[in-house]
N, C-alpha and C positions, 0 to 999 in steps of 0.2 A: 396839565396832568404831570408834566416832567417836574414841576416844582414840588410835587408830592413825594417823589422818590429820591430826589437829590439830597444828600446830607447837608446839614446846616454848617457844620465845621468838619474839616478833615485834618488829620494829623499824619504827616509823612516824614520820612527820613530813612537813613541807612539802618540796618539791623544793628542793635546795640546802642543806638543814640538815646533811647528812652521813650519811644512812642507810646508803649502800653501804659507806663506810669503817667505820662502826660495826659492821655485820654481819660484815665480814671481820676486824675487830679481835677479835670474840668467838672466832673461830677461832684467833687468836694466843694468846688467854688460856686457852682450854680445850683446845687441841690441834687441829692441822690435820686429822688423820686421824679425829677424833672428832666433827666438826661438819659438817653438810650445810646449805647455804644454798639456799633456794627463793624464787623471786620470784612473789608473788601480787598481781596488780593487775588493775584493769579493763582489758579488751582482751587479756588474756593467755589467757583461756579460749577454747575453740573456738567456742561459740555467740556469744559477745560479739564475737570477732574477725570473724566473718562479718557481723555487723551493722555493724561499723565500716567495712567495705568500702563499704557503701551510704551510711552516714551521713557519711563524709568527703567525699562528693561534694557535700554541702550547703555553703551559705555559712557561713563562720566569721567572727563579728564581730571587728572590730579593737579591741585593748585597748592602752592606754598602761601598760606594766608599771612596777614600782618603779624600774627603771633609766632610765625616761623614754623607752624605745623603743616604737614602734608595732609590735605583733606580733599575729598571728591568735590568737584566744582558744582556751582549752582545749577548748571544745565548740562544736558547730554549732547552727544554728537547728533542725535536725531532732532533735538530742539533746533540746532543750527540749520539743518537741512529743511525744516518746516517753518523757518522764521517768517515766511510770507503768509502762511495760513494761520499760525497760532494767534496773531493779534485779533483776527476775526472771531475765533472761538472765545478768546479771552474777553473781548468787548461785550459780546451778547450774553455770555454766561454771567458776567458781572451784573448786567442789568436784570437778569432773572433774580439774582440775589437781592438787588435793590428794590424789586417789586415787593418784597416781603416787608418793606418799611410802611406800606399803606396803613396797617392798623396802628403803628406807632405814631404816624403823623396824625391820625384821627384822634389819638389820645392826647394830642397837644404836648408832645415832648420834644426836647432838643435832640436832634440826631447827630451824633459824633461818629465819624468813620475813622477807624485806625487803618491807614493805607487807603489809597484811592487811585485814580487813573494816572496820576503823576508817578506813582511807584511802578505802574505797568510800563510806562515809558522808560524808566530807569532800567528795568530788567531787559527790555528789548535793545536798549542801547549797548548792553554788554554783548548781545548776539550780533548786532550789526551797527557799527558806528554811523552809518548813513541813514539809520531809521528815522532820525529827527526830521529828515527832509521828505519823508513819505506822506501820502494822504492820511494814513492811519494815525500818524503822529499829530497831524493838525487836528483831527477829530478828537483825539484823546486830550489834547491841550485845551481845546474849546470847552470840553466837559469839566476838565480839572480847574478851570478858571471860575467856575460858578459858585462854589461854596467859599466860606472864609477858610483860608489855609494856614496851618501852623506847621512850620518846618522845624523839626527837632534836630539840632546839629551837635556834633562832637568831633574832637580831633582823632586822628588815627590811633594814637596810643590809648585813648579812652575806649574806643571801639574794640581794639584788640584785647584790652583787659576784661571788658564785659562779655565779649563773645570770643573766647579762645578757639572755638571751632568754626568761626566764620567761613562761609563757603566761597569767599572771593579772594583772589590774589591781592598783593599789596597794590599793584597797578590798578586793578579793577575797583578796589575799595577807594583809592584816591580819586578815581574818575567819578564814582558815584557821589562822593562828598562834594566834588566840584559841580556836578550836575544839580544836586539839591540846592546848592547855594545860588546858582544861576536861576533855577526855578523859583526860588524865594523872591528874587528881584523881579522876575517877569510877572509873577502872580501878585506881587505886593504883599507877601505873606509875613505873618508874625514869626520871627526867628527866635528860638530858645536854645542857646548854647549850653548844653548840660556838662561840658567837659570838666568844669570846676564847680559844679552845682550839686548840692545834696537835694533830697526830696523836698525839704522845706522851702528851699530857694525856688524850686520850680513852681510850688504852690503860690509863693509870694509874687512871682512874675505874672502868673495867671490872674491873681487877685487884683493886681494893678490894672489889668485889662478886663476886669469883670464886666464893666458896662458894655464893652464891645462884644464879648462872648455871650453873656446871658440875655442880652436884649433880643437875641434871635429866638428865644423860646416863644413858641406860638401862644398868643393870649387866648384864654377861653372865650367862646362866644357869649354875648349877652343873651339872656332869656328874652324872647320876643323880638330879637333883632331880625332884620330882613335876611332871609335865607337860612336862619338858624333852624336846626332840626330839633324838634321837641322830643 
C-alpha cells in the first residue's frame, strides 16, 4: 500500500535553486499527460497548517539574508520551543497529503513531488543542529530514500539573485546548501547545478536521463491479465 502513495521522483533543494521549473521540465521530457506534480512541504498538511496559524503569531527574528536585506526569519521563537513536537505533526500531515495520490496512481501517471521529507529535515536542522541524530530524522531519511531524488543545486550568489527576500541568513543558506549536497551523496541523487544554466540546459540534462526518469511511469495493465480490473 505504501508503494501507492510514495512519489516516483522527488525534486529537492534550497529556495531559489530552480525546483519548480525542474519539476515542470520533467513533464516536458516525459509527457504532459503522463506526469502529475504534487507539492509536499511543511505547512501543507492539515495538522501542521493549523499549528502555523498559532505559531505565526509569535515573534520572528530578523535575519540579514545573502542579498544583504533585513528580513523576518523562516521560523518563529515558538517554532524553536516546539521543535520536539512539530516533526510529529509535520510527518503525519504530509502523509495525509500523500494519500490524495491514490487516484493519480490508479490513472497510471508518474508522480513527481516538488519537495519531500529531505526538505523537512533541512528545515528542522535550522531549528536544532542535533536533529539529524534524533529518531525522527532516521524515520524521515528512510522515507526520503525510497523515490528517485533530484537535487537542484546553485551557488549562494545565484540563490541571492533569484530570491532577494530569502528568509535565511547567509550562514543558514550556506548550511542548507551543504546539507543538500551531502544528502545528494547519501541518497545517490541526480544533481543539477543551475548556477550557470538556462532553462534549455535544464531540459537538456533531464533529456539525457530520460530513460531513468520516464521508465518509472506505470504501464497500463493488459486487458485480460491476471488481476486486471475490467
